[in-house]
All heavy atoms as an XYZ file, in Angstrom:
882
protein
N     118.036    127.853     80.737
C     117.491    128.238     79.389
C     116.022    128.351     79.326
O     115.285    129.184     78.801
C     118.160    127.563     78.178
C     117.711    128.064     76.810
S     118.729    127.175     75.616
C     119.379    128.606     74.817
N     115.442    127.225     79.926
C     113.901    127.040     79.751
C     113.349    127.609     81.271
O     112.014    127.352     81.393
C     113.522    125.685     79.541
O     113.877    124.839     80.508
C     113.949    125.331     78.142
N     114.175    127.861     82.085
C     113.648    128.315     83.452
C     112.789    127.197     84.149
O     112.007    127.613     84.875
C     112.937    129.581     83.290
S     113.853    131.002     82.666
N     113.269    125.970     83.981
C     112.505    124.910     84.661
C     111.236    124.419     83.946
O     110.650    123.454     84.450
N     110.768    125.139     82.925
C     109.519    124.707     82.228
C     109.615    123.393     81.584
O     108.598    122.638     81.541
C     109.105    125.756     81.351
C     108.768    127.068     82.095
C     107.915    125.461     80.401
C     108.584    128.294     81.248
N     110.830    123.028     80.949
C     110.904    121.885     80.294
C     110.833    120.642     81.222
O     110.194    119.504     80.730
C     112.339    121.729     79.561
C     112.445    120.423     78.837
C     111.837    120.286     77.573
C     113.185    119.390     79.233
C     111.823    119.117     76.877
C     113.283    118.144     78.523
C     112.584    118.032     77.440
O     112.652    116.926     76.664
N     111.165    120.776     82.495
C     110.979    119.543     83.387
C     109.535    119.272     83.519
O     109.032    118.271     83.663
C     111.637    119.812     84.606
O     111.165    120.988     85.330
N     108.637    120.315     83.641
C     107.237    120.104     83.769
C     106.688    119.542     82.411
O     105.829    118.674     82.481
C     106.507    121.436     83.964
C     106.897    122.094     85.268
C     107.459    123.382     85.482
C     106.810    121.530     86.652
N     107.670    123.650     86.844
C     107.263    122.457     87.512
C     106.379    120.372     87.045
C     107.236    122.388     88.859
C     106.318    120.210     88.450
C     106.852    121.164     89.327
N     107.205    120.012     81.328
C     106.755    119.344     80.013
C     107.074    117.967     79.877
O     106.321    117.212     79.500
C     107.288    120.214     78.927
C     106.892    119.658     77.499
C     105.623    119.828     77.006
C     107.907    118.922     76.698
C     105.238    119.255     75.757
C     107.542    118.465     75.515
C     106.349    118.536     75.053
O     105.813    118.062     73.845
N     108.296    117.558     80.531
C     108.776    116.223     80.367
C     107.925    115.335     81.239
O     107.467    114.255     80.832
C     110.211    116.170     80.880
C     110.695    114.802     80.842
C     111.178    114.189     79.770
C     110.828    114.010     82.032
C     111.572    112.891     79.813
C     111.220    112.712     82.128
C     111.697    112.140     80.958
N     107.475    115.808     82.528
C     106.587    114.975     83.292
C     105.268    114.775     82.590
O     104.688    113.772     82.691
C     106.432    115.772     84.752
C     107.680    115.753     85.495
C     105.259    115.185     85.546
C     108.230    114.438     85.882
N     104.800    115.857     82.004
C     103.417    115.803     81.250
C     103.509    114.769     80.089
O     102.643    113.876     79.975
C     103.130    117.189     80.619
C     102.037    117.058     79.551
C     100.767    117.014     79.944
C     102.385    117.158     78.255
C      99.689    116.927     78.966
C     101.404    117.091     77.260
C     100.090    116.908     77.678
O      99.091    116.908     76.642
N     104.556    114.800     79.301
C     104.753    113.760     78.309
C     104.934    112.360     78.832
O     104.407    111.393     78.252
C     105.967    114.214     77.396
S     105.604    115.683     76.367
N     105.747    112.291     79.877
C     105.968    110.995     80.413
C     104.777    110.247     80.927
O     104.457    109.184     80.635
C     106.974    111.094     81.586
C     107.397    109.737     82.315
C     108.216    108.844     81.205
C     108.358    110.058     83.448
N     103.824    111.081     81.618
C     102.542    110.502     82.140
C     101.670    110.294     80.968
O     101.036    109.194     81.034
C     101.938    111.523     83.114
N     101.630    111.067     80.006
C     100.791    110.815     78.788
C     101.212    109.438     78.090
O     100.350    108.599     77.800
C     100.782    111.979     77.929
C      99.968    111.890     76.656
C     100.332    112.837     75.552
N     101.742    112.544     75.173
C     102.475    113.386     74.542
N     102.029    114.661     74.309
N     103.722    113.131     74.178
N     102.477    109.330     77.918
C     102.928    108.123     77.217
C     102.789    106.873     77.876
O     102.344    105.799     77.486
C     104.421    108.249     76.835
C     104.706    109.435     75.853
O     103.626    109.860     75.160
O     105.860    109.796     75.624
N     102.977    106.899     79.182
C     102.789    105.697     80.155
C     101.336    105.403     80.171
O     100.950    104.263     80.096
C     103.391    105.977     81.475
C     102.927    104.899     82.474
C     104.835    106.036     81.593
N     100.469    106.376     80.282
C      99.055    106.060     80.248
C      98.627    105.442     79.000
O      97.637    104.655     78.842
C      98.186    107.287     80.534
C      98.223    107.625     82.045
O      98.302    106.843     82.879
N      98.095    108.997     82.327
N      99.227    105.906     77.837
C      98.867    105.312     76.552
C      99.350    103.802     76.351
O      98.645    102.937     76.064
C      99.411    106.252     75.463
O      98.949    107.461     75.479
C      99.093    105.569     74.065
N     100.535    103.560     76.760
C     101.167    102.328     76.625
C     100.534    101.282     77.594
O     100.371    100.139     77.267
C     102.696    102.348     76.803
C     103.298    101.108     76.935
C     103.344    103.171     75.720
N     100.224    101.687     78.838
C      99.745    100.831     79.801
C      98.229    100.869     80.037
O      97.672    100.376     80.885
C     100.320    101.220     81.203
S     102.100    101.093     81.176
N      97.541    101.361     78.963
C      96.069    101.469     78.932
C      95.475    100.062     79.202
O      95.997     99.141     78.563
C      95.551    102.193     77.728
N      94.516     99.937     80.014
C      93.797     98.766     80.164
C      94.286     97.962     81.340
O      93.758     96.848     81.611
N      95.223     98.483     82.102
C      95.737     97.774     83.345
C      94.905     98.131     84.567
O      95.311     97.612     85.580
C      97.235     97.988     83.588
C      97.571     99.444     83.832
O      96.789    100.343     83.700
O      98.792     99.589     84.099
N      94.030     99.081     84.524
C      93.230     99.440     85.604
C      93.901    100.559     86.513
O      93.396    100.863     87.514
N      94.951    101.089     85.998
C      95.719    102.151     86.751
C      95.759    103.395     85.953
O      95.636    103.358     84.666
C      97.064    101.782     87.125
C      97.111    100.591     88.001
C      98.590    100.162     88.426
O      99.458    100.859     88.018
N      98.682     99.048     89.074
N      96.089    104.508     86.525
C      96.317    105.734     85.810
C      97.483    106.594     86.434
O      97.341    106.646     87.639
C      95.076    106.637     85.791
C      95.071    107.923     85.050
C      93.743    108.707     85.150
C      93.950    109.976     84.259
N      94.662    111.026     84.849
N      98.335    107.080     85.801
C      99.347    107.813     86.224
C      98.964    109.264     86.156
O      98.450    109.720     85.158
C     100.696    107.719     85.376
O     101.168    106.306     85.305
C     101.794    108.546     85.904
N      99.018    109.948     87.403
C      98.468    111.431     87.457
C      99.419    112.117     86.537
O     100.533    112.095     86.359
C      98.681    111.838     88.853
C      97.532    111.218     89.812
O      96.552    110.878     89.367
N      98.014    111.096     91.094
N      98.750    113.110     85.891
C      99.388    114.064     84.943
C      99.954    115.231     85.701
O     100.070    115.239     86.895
N     100.341    116.244     84.961
C     101.176    117.394     85.474
C     100.357    118.244     86.599
O     100.900    118.611     87.491
C     101.457    118.281     84.256
C     102.323    119.524     84.571
C     103.671    119.176     85.286
C     102.591    120.299     83.386
N      99.049    118.396     86.328
C      98.270    119.319     87.247
C      98.306    118.627     88.679
O      98.532    119.361     89.628
N      98.040    117.362     88.756
C      97.975    116.719     90.076
C      99.447    116.613     90.688
O      99.566    116.690     91.803
C      97.403    115.245     89.935
C      95.825    115.416     89.765
S      95.040    116.057     91.208
C      95.249    114.912     92.325
N     100.324    116.428     89.668
C     101.834    116.310     90.154
C     102.185    117.590     90.865
O     102.801    117.592     91.907
C     102.540    116.057     88.953
C     104.177    115.817     89.218
C     104.604    114.562     89.492
C     104.994    116.796     89.135
C     105.969    114.373     89.649
C     106.345    116.734     89.361
C     106.825    115.417     89.756
O     108.148    115.299     89.836
N     101.931    118.674     90.276
C     102.285    119.971     90.776
C     101.527    120.215     92.031
O     102.190    120.588     93.143
C     102.067    121.239     89.812
C     103.083    121.013     88.613
C     102.314    122.464     90.553
C     102.821    121.999     87.489
N     100.260    120.024     92.109
C      99.460    120.283     93.261
C      99.915    119.354     94.400
O      99.955    120.021     95.522
C      97.990    120.063     92.933
C      97.054    120.218     94.056
C      96.979    121.679     94.593
C      95.519    119.614     93.750
N      99.994    118.143     94.135
C     100.348    117.236     95.358
C     101.864    117.436     95.684
O     102.133    117.243     96.912
C     100.166    115.749     95.037
C      98.622    115.420     94.806
C      98.434    114.130     94.333
C      97.948    115.668     96.098
N     102.612    117.968     94.800
C     104.111    118.262     95.201
C     104.024    119.414     96.242
O     104.835    119.497     97.142
C     104.909    118.624     93.941
O     105.017    117.545     93.163
N     103.223    120.402     95.950
C     103.121    121.538     96.948
C     102.550    121.134     98.178
O     103.076    121.501     99.265
C     102.334    122.687     96.197
C     103.075    123.237     95.006
C     101.951    123.818     97.205
C     102.233    124.087     94.170
N     101.499    120.348     98.133
C     100.755    119.991     99.362
C     101.583    119.152    100.230
O     101.591    119.258    101.480
C      99.475    119.308     99.034
C      98.832    118.633    100.283
C      98.458    120.214     98.320
N     102.428    118.224     99.619
C     103.269    117.157    100.453
C     104.655    117.904    100.658
O     105.506    117.082    101.077
C     103.282    115.886     99.728
O     104.000    116.004     98.480
C     101.935    115.224     99.620
N     104.876    119.070    100.295
C     106.332    119.734    100.503
C     107.363    118.915     99.729
O     108.379    118.720    100.249
C     106.579    119.732    101.996
S     105.416    120.865    102.898
N     107.055    118.556     98.543
C     108.042    117.812     97.702
C     108.245    116.331     97.921
O     109.080    115.679     97.302
N     107.448    115.681     98.610
C     107.516    114.292     98.898
C     106.772    113.575     97.673
O     107.087    112.397     97.250
C     106.960    113.822    100.174
C     107.951    114.422    101.282
C     106.891    112.320    100.351
C     107.268    114.226    102.699
N     105.708    114.075     97.125
C     104.877    113.369     96.161
C     105.711    113.082     94.985
O     105.409    111.883     94.370
C     103.689    114.222     95.729
C     102.843    113.555     94.684
C     102.048    112.470     95.030
C     102.834    113.915     93.332
C     101.252    111.756     94.144
C     102.103    113.297     92.451
C     101.327    112.218     92.830
O     100.584    111.616     91.928
N     106.649    113.715     94.408
C     107.358    113.341     93.184
C     108.095    111.902     93.492
O     108.187    111.133     92.509
C     108.389    114.447     92.971
C     107.716    115.583     93.484
C     106.937    115.192     94.729
N     108.539    111.686     94.641
C     109.178    110.457     94.838
C     108.093    109.275     94.798
O     108.394    108.183     94.337
C     109.889    110.456     96.297
C     111.048    111.535     96.204
C     110.497    109.092     96.777
C     111.697    111.821     97.523
N     107.008    109.556     95.443
C     105.896    108.559     95.451
C     105.357    108.331     93.976
O     105.091    107.310     93.655
C     104.675    109.137     96.392
C     105.204    109.193     97.826
C     103.425    108.253     96.243
C     104.211    109.965     98.763
N     105.331    109.350     93.247
C     104.899    109.286     91.887
C     105.868    108.415     91.154
O     105.452    107.606     90.246
C     104.772    110.751     91.263
C     104.235    110.829     89.882
C     102.924    110.846     89.643
C     104.961    110.867     88.576
N     102.751    111.009     88.190
C     104.035    111.012     87.687
C     106.272    110.961     88.418
C     104.371    111.106     86.348
C     106.593    111.065     86.936
C     105.746    111.144     86.006
N     107.147    108.601     91.318
C     108.120    107.827     90.562
C     108.044    106.313     90.983
O     108.266    105.437     90.167
C     109.603    108.408     90.785
C     109.766    109.806     90.218
S     110.026    109.586     88.383
C     111.626    108.915     88.368
N     107.773    106.134     92.296
C     107.650    104.845     92.768
C     106.574    104.054     92.066
O     106.664    102.919     91.701
C     107.420    104.853     94.424
C     107.139    103.488     95.025
C     108.092    102.571     95.229
C     105.778    103.205     95.369
C     107.795    101.321     95.891
C     105.408    101.946     95.798
C     106.457    101.075     96.053
O     106.105     99.778     96.632
N     105.379    104.719     92.122
C     104.198    104.185     91.410
C     104.467    103.997     89.845
O     104.072    102.958     89.290
N     105.207    104.885     89.275
C     105.412    104.726     87.841
C     106.359    103.558     87.609
O     106.233    102.828     86.666
C     106.131    105.967     87.307
C     106.322    106.101     85.877
C     104.902    106.195     85.134
C     107.060    107.399     85.682
N     107.437    103.304     88.547
C     108.248    102.184     88.313
C     107.605    100.896     88.510
O     107.844    100.038     87.748
N     106.667    100.820     89.424
C     105.819     99.631     89.656
C     104.938     99.271     88.425
O     104.785     98.262     87.987
C     104.974     99.694     90.869
C     105.834     99.347     92.133
O     106.862     98.769     92.049
N     105.456     99.890     93.211
N     104.311    100.294     87.912
C     103.475    100.314     86.760
C     104.176     99.859     85.574
O     103.707     98.865     84.766
C     102.766    101.543     86.355
C     101.599    101.437     85.545
C     100.763    102.731     85.320
N      99.616    102.334     84.454
C      98.961    103.331     83.750
N      99.318    104.605     84.042
N      98.150    103.120     82.971
N     105.356    100.391     85.282
C     106.145     99.970     84.063
C     106.629     98.506     84.236
O     106.480     97.755     83.332
C     107.442    100.839     83.962
C     107.010    102.292     83.520
C     108.313    103.145     83.669
C     106.532    102.337     82.181
N     106.966     98.095     85.509
C     107.433     96.645     85.636
C     106.242     95.753     85.510
O     106.396     94.619     84.958
C     108.058     96.583     87.099
N     105.169     96.159     86.001
C     103.912     95.220     85.914
C     103.340     95.176     84.417
O     102.962     93.931     84.078
C     102.841     95.854     86.740
N     103.634     96.055     83.547
C     103.163     96.024     82.266
C     104.202     95.469     81.283
O     103.968     95.301     80.087
C     102.715     97.403     81.821
C     101.310     97.727     82.303
O     100.354     97.218     81.832
N     101.199     98.461     83.471
N     105.314     95.236     81.702
C     106.409     94.753     80.816
C     106.140     93.385     80.262
O     106.295     93.176     79.087
N     105.422     92.560     81.079
C     105.070     91.176     80.584
C     103.938     91.249     79.410
O     103.906     90.314     78.591
C     104.450     90.345     81.729
O     103.259     91.047     82.261
N     103.258     92.330     79.347
C     102.300     92.537     78.314
C     102.998     92.610     76.875
O     102.410     92.338     75.862
C     101.349     93.794     78.405
C     100.483     93.681     79.566
C      99.717     94.947     79.806
N      99.109     95.511     78.799
C      98.435     96.674     78.778
N      98.439     97.476     79.727
N      97.844     97.013     77.616
N     104.213     93.131     76.972
C     104.879     93.249     75.751
C     106.126     92.297     75.725
O     107.108     92.551     74.849
C     105.535     94.710     75.604
C     104.287     95.702     75.557
C     103.802     96.276     76.780
C     103.705     95.960     74.348
C     102.795     97.288     76.711
C     102.650     96.751     74.302
C     102.169     97.447     75.454
O     101.120     98.319     75.406
N     106.125     91.223     76.452
C     107.172     90.285     76.443
C     108.532     90.683     77.014
O     109.527     90.289     76.632
N     108.471     91.629     77.961
C     109.724     92.193     78.530
C     109.568     91.866     80.083
O     108.590     91.693     80.701
C     109.714     93.684     78.352
C     109.947     94.054     77.038
S     109.912     95.784     76.876
C     109.998     96.150     75.186
N     110.763     91.666     80.677
C     110.922     91.605     82.103
C     111.878     92.573     82.732
O     113.096     92.360     82.449
C     111.258     90.060     82.426
C     111.259     89.869     83.965
O     110.641     90.555     84.695
N     112.038     88.935     84.285
N     111.309     93.589     83.316
C     112.181     94.610     83.864
C     112.664     94.250     85.361
O     111.818     93.728     86.091
C     111.536     95.994     84.026
C     111.121     96.607     82.662
C     109.842     96.950     82.497
C     112.053     96.586     81.628
C     109.461     97.477     81.285
C     111.706     97.065     80.420
C     110.403     97.632     80.189
N     113.926     94.219     85.517
C     114.548     93.933     86.797
C     114.182     95.072     87.947
O     114.133     94.808     88.998
C     116.023     93.768     86.778
C     116.465     92.488     85.842
C     115.755     91.289     86.438
O     115.797     91.010     87.632
N     115.363     90.339     85.573
N     114.159     96.222     87.289
C     113.760     97.472     88.247
C     112.274     97.624     88.341
O     111.568     97.554     87.477
C     114.355     98.741     87.670
C     115.953     98.571     87.259
C     116.234     98.147     85.790
O     115.190     97.882     85.039
O     117.261     98.049     85.421
N     111.919     97.879     89.591
C     110.466     98.285     89.939
C     110.513     99.523     90.707
O     111.491    100.183     90.931
C     109.735     97.091     90.548
C     110.400     96.617     91.841
O     111.124     97.383     92.362
N     110.037     95.426     92.256
N     109.372     99.741     91.368
C     109.190    101.030     92.223
C     110.166    100.995     93.361
O     110.786    102.023     93.737
N     110.474     99.871     93.954
C     111.345     99.727     95.097
C     112.690    100.164     94.632
O     113.398    100.856     95.432
C     111.364     98.286     95.670
O     109.975     97.924     95.992
C     112.212     98.326     96.912
N     113.155     99.704     93.525
C     114.448    100.124     93.028
C     114.581    101.690     92.875
O     115.624    102.266     93.206
C     114.823     99.477     91.612
O     114.597     98.074     91.832
C     116.203     99.720     91.214
N     113.518    102.134     92.257
C     113.452    103.632     92.066
C     113.479    104.451     93.353
O     114.244    105.401     93.615
C     112.229    104.098     91.304
C     111.991    103.275     90.001
C     112.036    105.504     91.124
C     113.024    103.567     88.948
N     112.723    103.820     94.387
C     112.609    104.543     95.708
C     114.005    104.465     96.377
O     114.573    105.464     96.922
C     111.536    103.869     96.447
C     111.426    104.484     98.005
C     110.828    105.792     97.803
C     110.403    103.538     98.729
N     114.746    103.339     96.273
C     115.999    103.193     96.906
C     117.020    104.117     96.297
O     117.799    104.757     96.988
C     116.460    101.706     96.844
C     115.837    100.839     97.822
C     116.341     99.307     97.458
C     116.159    101.229     99.237
N     116.904    104.313     94.933
C     117.881    105.131     94.307
C     117.674    106.663     94.671
O     118.574    107.363     94.902
C     117.956    104.981     92.693
C     118.842    103.883     92.179
C     118.439    102.800     91.705
C     120.304    104.016     92.240
N     119.600    102.096     91.380
C     120.721    102.852     91.674
C     121.117    104.981     92.726
C     122.104    102.557     91.637
C     122.566    104.679     92.571
C     122.929    103.536     92.011
N     116.359    106.879     94.780
C     116.039    108.222     95.188
C     116.509    108.570     96.713
O     117.122    109.648     96.898
C     114.477    108.529     95.158
C     114.131    109.397     94.027
N     114.362    110.681     93.912
C     113.443    109.004     92.900
C     113.790    111.098     92.748
N     113.374    110.034     92.159
N     116.222    107.735     97.639
C     116.475    108.034     98.906
C     117.936    107.672     99.368
O     118.660    108.522     99.819
C     115.445    107.186     99.927
C     115.768    107.401    101.466
C     114.072    107.638     99.578
N     118.345    106.458     99.042
C     119.717    106.140     99.507
C     120.740    106.746     98.593
O     121.814    107.205     99.049
C     119.893    104.572     99.556
C     121.296    104.216     99.948
C     118.897    103.957    100.637
N     120.451    106.782     97.244
C     121.306    107.216     96.232
C     121.603    108.663     96.372
O     122.555    109.217     95.862
N     120.744    109.447     97.087
C     120.917    110.851     97.382
C     122.075    111.144     98.147
O     122.772    112.149     98.100
C     119.676    111.445     97.900
C     119.691    112.906     97.988
C     119.381    113.552     96.828
C     120.037    113.698     99.085
C     119.417    115.042     96.780
C     120.053    115.083     99.140
C     119.733    115.742     97.977
N     122.574    110.212     98.888
C     123.732    110.361     99.686
C     124.953    110.227     98.891
O     126.165    110.638     99.266
C     123.812    109.257    100.814
C     122.606    109.278    101.790
C     122.623    108.088    102.781
C     122.632    110.596    102.575
N     124.869    109.777     97.637
C     126.012    109.710     96.692
C     126.190    110.897     95.997
O     126.135    110.911     94.746
C     125.908    108.492     95.844
C     125.772    106.996     96.439
C     125.312    106.018     95.432
C     127.053    106.707     97.133
N     126.355    112.056     96.583
C     126.586    113.322     96.022
C     125.262    113.738     95.173
O     125.500    114.369     94.118
C     127.824    113.317     95.187
S     129.313    113.005     96.178
N     124.165    113.302     95.489
C     123.014    113.616     94.768
C     122.755    112.916     93.428
O     121.823    113.201     92.766
N     123.483    111.858     93.176
C     123.423    111.273     91.871
C     122.236    110.192     91.887
O     121.833    109.790     90.753
C     124.687    110.578     91.375
C     124.734    110.445     89.956
C     125.004    109.269     92.130
C     126.127    110.327     89.382
N     121.772    109.821     92.935
C     120.652    108.781     92.979
C     119.479    109.107     92.217
O     118.971    108.313     91.464
N     118.907    110.429     92.368
C     117.776    110.597     91.664
C     117.938    110.735     90.184
O     116.963    110.348     89.413
C     117.236    112.115     92.166
C     117.901    112.097     93.585
C     119.166    111.251     93.471
N     119.090    110.960     89.658
C     119.390    110.846     88.213
C     119.430    109.431     87.765
O     118.999    109.211     86.592
C     120.841    111.464     87.990
C     120.933    113.051     88.207
C     122.283    113.511     88.125
C     119.924    113.881     87.495
N     119.966    108.489     88.503
C     119.890    107.158     88.186
C     118.449    106.646     88.171
O     118.112    105.818     87.216
C     120.735    106.298     89.163
C     120.795    104.798     88.849
C     122.200    106.696     89.012
N     117.687    107.047     89.217
C     116.334    106.564     89.152
C     115.532    107.051     87.936
O     114.792    106.378     87.333
C     115.603    107.149     90.460
N     115.817    108.400     87.533
C     115.111    108.940     86.324
C     115.619    108.099     85.138
O     114.808    107.941     84.202
C     115.343    110.312     86.302
C     114.551    111.081     85.103
S     112.804    110.805     85.161
C     112.321    112.103     86.079
N     116.836    107.830     85.109
C     117.425    107.047     83.956
C     116.722    105.749     83.757
O     116.425    105.315     82.742
C     118.882    106.838     84.086
C     119.456    106.137     82.985
O     119.145    106.402     81.802
N     120.239    105.239     83.287
N     116.444    105.071     84.879
C     115.729    103.782     84.928
C     114.359    103.952     84.400
O     113.990    103.086     83.510
C     115.845    103.168     86.328
C     117.199    102.702     86.699
C     114.906    101.870     86.357
C     117.397    102.298     88.169
N     113.664    105.030     84.857
C     112.266    105.114     84.384
C     112.253    105.387     82.826
O     111.430    104.980     82.080
C     111.622    106.297     85.241
C     110.379    106.774     84.569
C     111.456    105.803     86.645
N     113.087    106.306     82.512
C     113.193    106.742     81.069
C     113.527    105.491     80.110
O     112.852    105.237     79.124
C     114.218    107.807     80.792
C     113.690    109.072     81.418
C     114.547    108.080     79.258
C     114.697    110.317     81.496
N     114.486    104.681     80.604
C     114.891    103.412     79.877
C     113.654    102.494     79.777
O     113.410    101.981     78.683
C     116.073    102.870     80.503
C     116.508    101.521     79.836
C     117.690    100.879     80.599
C     117.242    100.389     82.012
N     116.633     99.226     82.102
N     112.989    102.263     80.850
C     111.864    101.329     80.868
C     110.719    101.808     80.036
O     110.098    101.050     79.312
C     111.459    100.901     82.218
C     112.532    100.140     82.877
O     113.475     99.613     82.346
N     112.351     99.969     84.223
N     110.462    103.163     80.153
C     109.407    103.672     79.324
C     109.715    103.690     77.864
O     108.827    103.276     77.072
C     109.223    105.171     79.780
O     108.890    105.195     81.152
C     108.028    105.803     79.035
N     110.944    103.995     77.443
C     111.352    103.855     76.018
C     111.250    102.440     75.580
O     110.769    102.223     74.289
C     112.677    104.449     75.837
C     112.775    105.925     75.901
O     111.787    106.651     75.707
N     113.946    106.456     76.134
N     111.531    101.416     76.330
C     111.383    100.071     75.986
C     110.052     99.668     75.645
O     109.688     99.041     74.648
C     112.032     99.137     76.977
O     113.468     99.371     77.111
N     109.087    100.055     76.573
C     107.793     99.776     76.442
C     107.001    100.601     75.313
O     106.259     99.967     74.503
C     106.933    100.128     77.745
C     107.087     99.112     78.888
C     106.173     99.581     80.084
C     106.668     97.726     78.506
N     107.521    101.771     75.154
C     106.979    102.615     73.946
C     107.405    101.974     72.547
O     106.613    101.896     71.683
C     107.424    104.005     74.082
S     106.513    104.942     75.377
N     108.583    101.524     72.630
C     109.059    100.838     71.385
C     108.295     99.592     71.019
O     107.867     99.357     69.928
C     110.551    100.565     71.415
O     111.305    101.747     71.682
C     111.143     99.798     70.218
N     108.056     98.743     72.030
C     107.297     97.586     71.823
C     105.911     97.879     71.557
O     105.245     97.151     70.638
C     107.354     96.658     73.114
N     105.284     98.925     72.063
C     103.902     99.248     71.788
C     103.858     99.768     70.316
O     102.837     99.441     69.649
C     103.584    100.504     72.737
C     102.220    101.225     72.407
C     101.028    100.604     72.937
C     102.112    102.235     71.748
C      99.831    101.178     72.757
C     100.827    102.790     71.345
C      99.726    102.314     71.893
O      98.572    102.881     71.646
N     104.841    100.502     69.825
C     104.834    100.971     68.504
C     104.912     99.947     67.510
O     104.370     99.945     66.489
C     105.975    102.094     68.277
C     105.662    103.389     68.946
O     104.521    103.770     69.229
N     106.702    104.145     69.123
N     105.860     98.892     67.827
C     105.973     97.765     66.971
C     104.646     96.917     66.903
O     104.198     96.540     65.852
C     107.218     96.851     67.495
C     108.399     97.596     67.223
C     107.155     95.465     66.725
C     109.681     96.935     67.903
N     103.994     96.722     68.029
C     102.850     95.963     68.149
C     101.684     96.617     67.443
O     100.793     95.996     66.681
C     102.348     95.615     69.543
C     101.042     94.935     69.479
C     100.594     94.828     71.087
N     101.399     93.691     71.681
C     101.417     93.335     72.908
N     100.388     93.802     73.622
N     102.057     92.291     73.349
N     101.630     97.852     67.439
C     100.591     98.610     66.737
C     100.902     99.131     65.332
O     100.135     99.916     64.761
C     100.087     99.812     67.585
C      99.350     99.353     68.843
O      98.523     98.390     68.959
N      99.867     99.799     70.062
N     102.145     98.834     64.862
C     102.435     99.168     63.507
C     102.769    100.661     63.309
O     102.455    101.285     62.141
N     103.224    101.314     64.277
C     103.470    102.761     64.264
C     104.913    103.053     63.817
O     105.670    102.365     64.245
C     103.063    103.528     65.569
C     103.522    105.031     65.465
C     101.695    103.406     65.837
């Protein structure tokens, strides 16, 4: 229905939200432009690297909001690579973990800032 455009919008929003919630940690999650460019240059490998970095960043910032995530970038990477052998369901599980952790941090961020 959206011809794949919504997935790009989702990546844009995810990077924007993570950069807002994790501001001050000395890192930056690349936005949509770099995501697309590096995905093309690396023949599709960069999205896995991006998710790995995102998983590590979320896990590292969990303690700022009193949370402890069991999943980090390594968990995301394993679900992407090894989980792909499970009829391709691994990347879906990896994305679910990232979304769950991002939503938890965003909720804590909103509570802390009175939004």
